[in-house]
C-alpha positions as CSV (number, residue, x, y, z in Angstrom):
1,R,0.0,0.0,0.0
2,P,1.2,3.5,-0.7
3,R,2.3,5.5,2.4
4,T,0.9,9.0,2.6
5,L,1.5,11.6,5.3
6,Y,-0.8,14.5,6.3
7,L,1.3,16.9,8.3
8,R,1.3,20.5,9.5
9,R,4.3,22.4,10.8
10,A,3.7,24.3,14.0
11,G,4.9,27.9,13.7
12,T,4.7,28.1,9.9
13,N,1.3,26.5,9.4
14,E,2.6,24.7,6.2
15,T,0.4,21.7,5.5
16,I,1.1,18.8,3.2
17,R,-0.6,15.6,2.3
18,T,1.8,13.6,0.2
19,T,2.7,10.1,-0.7
20,Y,6.4,9.3,0.0
21,W,6.4,5.5,-0.7
22,A,4.7,3.2,-3.1
23,D,5.4,0.0,-5.1
24,G,8.3,-0.9,-2.8
25,Q,10.2,2.3,-3.1
26,I,10.6,5.9,-1.9
27,L,8.9,8.4,-4.2
28,K,11.4,11.3,-4.3
29,P,9.0,14.2,-4.9
30,G,6.8,13.3,-1.8
31,Y,9.8,12.3,0.3
32,K,11.6,15.6,-0.4
33,E,8.4,17.5,0.4
34,V,8.2,15.7,3.8
35,C,11.9,16.3,4.5
36,Y,11.4,20.0,3.8
37,L,8.5,20.3,6.2
38,L,10.6,18.5,8.9
39,R,13.5,20.9,8.3
40,D,15.2,23.0,11.0
41,V,13.1,26.1,10.7
42,K,15.4,28.2,12.9
43,A,18.5,27.5,10.7
44,E,16.5,26.9,7.5
45,V,18.3,23.6,6.9
46,S,16.7,20.6,5.3
47,A,18.2,17.1,5.1
48,D,17.1,13.5,4.3
49,M,14.9,12.3,7.1
50,S,14.9,8.6,8.2
51,P,12.4,6.6,6.2
52,R,11.8,4.6,9.4
53,L,10.6,7.8,11.1
54,L,8.2,8.5,8.2
55,D,6.9,5.0,8.5
56,I,6.2,5.5,12.2
57,L,4.3,8.7,11.4
58,A,2.4,6.9,8.7
59,G,1.6,4.1,11.1
60,I,0.2,6.5,13.6
61,Q,-2.1,7.9,10.9
62,G,-3.0,4.4,9.8
63,W,-4.2,3.6,13.3
64,F,-6.6,6.5,13.2
65,K,-7.7,5.6,9.6
66,A,-8.7,2.2,10.9
67,Y,-11.2,4.0,13.1
68,K,-12.4,6.2,10.2
69,Q,-10.5,9.3,11.4
70,D,-8.4,11.4,9.0
71,R,-6.0,12.9,11.6
72,L,-3.5,15.6,10.9
73,I,-0.1,15.3,12.7
74,V,1.3,18.6,13.9
75,V,5.1,18.7,13.9
76,T,6.6,20.9,16.5
77,S,10.2,19.9,15.8
78,G,12.0,17.8,13.2
79,L,15.6,18.1,12.1
80,R,17.8,20.1,14.3
81,T,21.3,21.4,13.5
82,A,23.8,21.1,16.3
83,T,23.3,24.8,17.1
84,T,19.5,24.5,17.3
85,N,19.8,21.4,19.3
86,A,22.2,23.0,21.8
87,S,19.7,25.9,22.3
88,T,16.7,23.7,22.7
89,E,15.7,23.3,26.3
90,G,15.7,19.6,27.4
91,A,17.4,18.4,24.2
92,V,20.0,15.7,24.7
93,K,23.5,16.1,23.2
94,N,23.2,13.1,20.9
95,S,19.5,13.7,19.9
96,L,18.2,11.7,17.0
97,H,16.8,15.1,15.8
98,K,20.3,15.9,14.6
99,T,20.4,13.0,12.2
100,G,16.9,13.2,10.9
101,G,15.6,10.3,13.1
102,A,13.2,12.0,15.3
103,A,10.2,14.4,15.3
104,D,8.2,16.0,18.1
105,I,4.5,15.8,17.3
106,T,1.0,16.5,18.6
């Protein structure tokens, strides 16, 4: 099944609904769109995010879809540069945010 994400970025209110995976492979246009939304907005830096992270987000939305709910995930933090991570209260030094492997969501 194709994997589609419905996301909004807190602070910028950018909203996307895009398919990043289908037919056994990553779909570059959708994947890049998700990576951009998950960028470090303070530093305006984007990077390749972990496909595993995107699959987890898609799984969360899939759970809601099983109950007939089309739920938007609001991202409060995605990628963080070392500088942004160091200035983020409560962030750990070796945060997965720095390597594109984590997102804070509501």
